[in-house]
C-alpha positions in Angstrom: -9.3 -19.4 -15.5 -7.8 -15.9 -16.1 -7.5 -15.3 -12.3 -4.7 -17.8 -11.7 -2.2 -16.4 -14.3 -3.0 -12.9 -13.0 -2.2 -14.0 -9.4 1.0 -15.6 -10.5 2.0 -12.5 -12.5 1.2 -10.2 -9.5 3.0 -12.5 -7.1 6.1 -12.5 -9.3 5.9 -8.6 -9.5 5.8 -8.4 -5.7 8.6 -11.0 -5.3 10.9 -8.9 -7.6 9.8 -5.8 -5.6 10.8 -7.4 -2.4 14.2 -8.3 -3.8 14.8 -4.7 -5.1 13.8 -3.3 -1.7 16.3 -5.5 0.1 18.9 -4.2 -2.4 18.1 -0.7 -1.3 16.0 0.5 -4.2 12.8 2.5 -3.9 10.1 0.6 -5.9 6.9 1.8 -7.6 4.6 -1.1 -8.6 1.7 -0.5 -10.9 -0.7 -2.5 -13.1 -0.8 -2.3 -16.8 -3.8 0.0 -16.5 -1.5 2.8 -15.3 0.0 5.0 -18.0 3.0 7.1 -16.8 3.4 10.5 -18.3 6.4 11.3 -16.1 8.5 9.7 -13.4 6.6 9.4 -10.1 9.7 9.4 -8.0 10.0 13.2 -7.5 6.4 13.1 -6.0 7.0 10.5 -3.4 7.1 11.7 0.2 9.9 9.4 1.4 8.8 9.7 5.0 6.8 6.5 5.1 7.5 2.9 4.2 4.6 2.4 1.8 2.5 4.9 -0.3 -0.6 4.0 -2.2 -2.8 5.9 -4.6 -6.2 7.0 -3.4 -9.2 5.5 -5.0 -12.0 7.8 -6.0 -12.6 11.5 -5.2 -11.9 13.9 -2.4 -14.9 12.4 -0.5 -13.1 9.0 -0.1 -10.2 10.5 1.8 -9.5 9.5 5.3 -10.5 11.9 8.1 -10.7 12.2 11.8 -13.7 14.1 13.3 -13.7 15.2 16.9 -16.7 16.4 18.9 -16.5 18.2 22.2 -19.7 18.3 24.3 -18.9 19.5 27.9 -22.3 18.6 29.4 -21.4 14.9 28.9 -19.0 15.0 31.8 -16.1 12.5 31.7 -17.0 11.5 28.1 -17.1 15.0 26.8 -15.0 14.2 23.8 -15.9 11.9 21.0 -13.9 11.0 17.9 -14.6 9.1 14.7 -12.3 8.0 11.9 -12.8 7.3 8.3 -10.1 5.3 6.4 -9.4 6.2 2.8 -10.1 3.8 0.0 -6.7 2.9 -1.5 -6.1 1.7 -5.1 -3.6 -1.2 -5.4 -3.0 -0.2 -9.0 -0.1 2.1 -7.8 2.0 1.4 -4.8 5.4 2.9 -3.9 7.6 1.2 -1.4 10.7 2.7 0.2 13.7 0.5 1.0 12.9 -0.4 4.6 12.7 -3.8 6.3 8.9 -3.5 6.9 8.3 -2.6 3.3 10.4 -5.5 2.0 8.6 -7.9 4.4 5.2 -6.6 3.3 6.2 -7.2 -0.4 7.5 -10.7 0.4 4.4 -11.6 2.3 2.1 -10.4 -0.5 4.2 -12.3 -3.0 3.9 -15.5 -0.9 0.2 -15.1 -0.6 -0.4 -14.5 -4.3 1.9 -17.4 -5.3 0.3 -19.7 -2.8 3.4 -20.2 -0.7 3.7 -20.5 3.0 6.3 -19.0 5.3 8.8 -21.5 3.8 8.8 -19.6 0.4 12.0 -17.8 -0.7 12.0 -14.3 0.9 
């Protein structure tokens, strides 16, 4: 089936990404659907380990909504959270140990390897 070669290809991409991260490089991984008009590197925040593109419109962004209702006494404050939908077609990883570990774990999962796989 077409799914198996796609998994192997994605696993190999994440494996190379993990190796580049361990070498100290910032890595942007994207699918063949993405067409780059310019370098994405100047637009990265560099204050997180992993950045991912948002899927959809403004409405699918994450948010935190707080409500304060004093008559409720000790439970006067309520909070709800919405997580954004992320698109795995574009992922940027900065050269940190957690980002390299994430890339290695994804590679192992996609390639069908266990913890004994090359890291």
